[in-house]
C-alpha positions as CSV (number, residue, x, y, z in Angstrom):
1,M,-18.5,-42.7,3.7
2,A,-20.1,-39.7,2.0
3,A,-20.2,-37.8,5.3
4,N,-16.4,-38.2,5.6
5,A,-15.9,-36.9,2.1
6,L,-18.0,-33.9,2.9
7,V,-16.1,-33.2,6.1
8,A,-12.8,-33.5,4.3
9,R,-14.0,-31.0,1.6
10,L,-15.2,-28.5,4.3
11,E,-11.9,-28.7,6.2
12,A,-10.0,-28.1,3.0
13,V,-11.8,-24.8,2.3
14,T,-10.1,-21.8,3.8
15,P,-12.4,-19.1,4.7
16,E,-11.9,-15.8,3.0
17,Y,-12.2,-12.8,5.4
18,R,-13.0,-9.3,4.3
19,V,-10.3,-6.7,4.8
20,A,-11.3,-4.0,7.2
21,P,-12.0,-0.7,5.6
22,N,-8.9,1.5,5.3
23,N,-7.6,4.7,3.8
24,I,-3.8,4.9,3.6
25,D,-4.0,8.5,2.3
26,A,-6.1,9.6,5.3
27,E,-3.7,7.9,7.7
28,Q,-0.7,9.7,6.0
29,A,-2.6,13.0,6.1
30,L,-3.4,12.7,9.8
31,L,0.2,11.7,10.7
32,G,1.5,14.6,8.6
33,A,-0.8,17.0,10.4
34,I,0.4,15.8,13.8
35,L,4.0,16.1,12.8
36,V,3.6,19.6,11.4
37,N,1.5,20.8,14.4
38,N,1.6,18.7,17.5
39,D,-1.6,20.3,18.7
40,A,-3.4,18.2,16.1
41,Y,-2.6,15.2,18.3
42,Y,-4.8,16.5,21.1
43,R,-7.7,16.7,18.7
44,V,-7.6,12.9,18.0
45,S,-5.8,11.4,21.0
46,D,-9.0,11.0,23.0
47,F,-10.4,8.4,20.6
48,L,-7.6,7.3,18.3
49,E,-5.3,4.5,19.2
50,A,-2.3,3.1,17.3
51,S,-4.2,-0.1,16.7
52,H,-6.7,1.8,14.6
53,F,-4.2,2.3,11.9
54,F,-4.2,-0.2,9.0
55,E,-0.6,0.2,8.0
56,E,1.9,-1.2,10.5
57,L,4.4,1.7,9.9
58,H,1.7,4.2,10.6
59,R,1.0,2.5,13.9
60,R,4.6,2.8,14.9
61,I,4.8,6.4,13.8
62,Y,1.8,7.2,15.9
63,E,3.1,5.4,18.9
64,V,6.5,7.2,18.8
65,A,4.7,10.6,18.2
66,T,2.4,9.9,21.2
67,S,5.4,9.1,23.4
68,L,7.2,12.2,22.5
69,I,4.3,14.5,22.8
70,K,3.2,13.1,26.1
71,A,6.8,13.6,27.4
72,G,6.5,17.3,26.5
73,K,8.8,17.0,23.5
74,V,8.2,18.0,19.9
75,A,7.4,15.3,17.4
76,T,8.7,16.2,14.0
77,P,10.1,14.0,11.2
78,I,13.6,15.0,12.4
79,T,13.1,14.1,16.0
80,M,11.3,10.9,15.1
81,K,14.0,9.6,12.7
82,T,16.2,8.6,15.7
83,F,13.4,6.4,17.0
84,L,12.3,4.9,13.6
85,G,15.5,4.5,11.7
86,D,15.5,4.3,8.0
């Protein structure tokens, strides 16, 4: 009976996972640099993926900017507004 109680206690414990290291300010700075000068995208595009961003909105911004730049268009806050909404 003691083993059942122990199993019940262990199942009731929810594991606490560590949050991955992140830096929202660095993400914002990088996205800002890309939107000011699209050439900055090519400096990071070889290794940086949207999934590397911690903030979901930043992932979406990077995805849209990537699509525009790869299509030969300019990614600026104005051109991206139509894809991201408010």
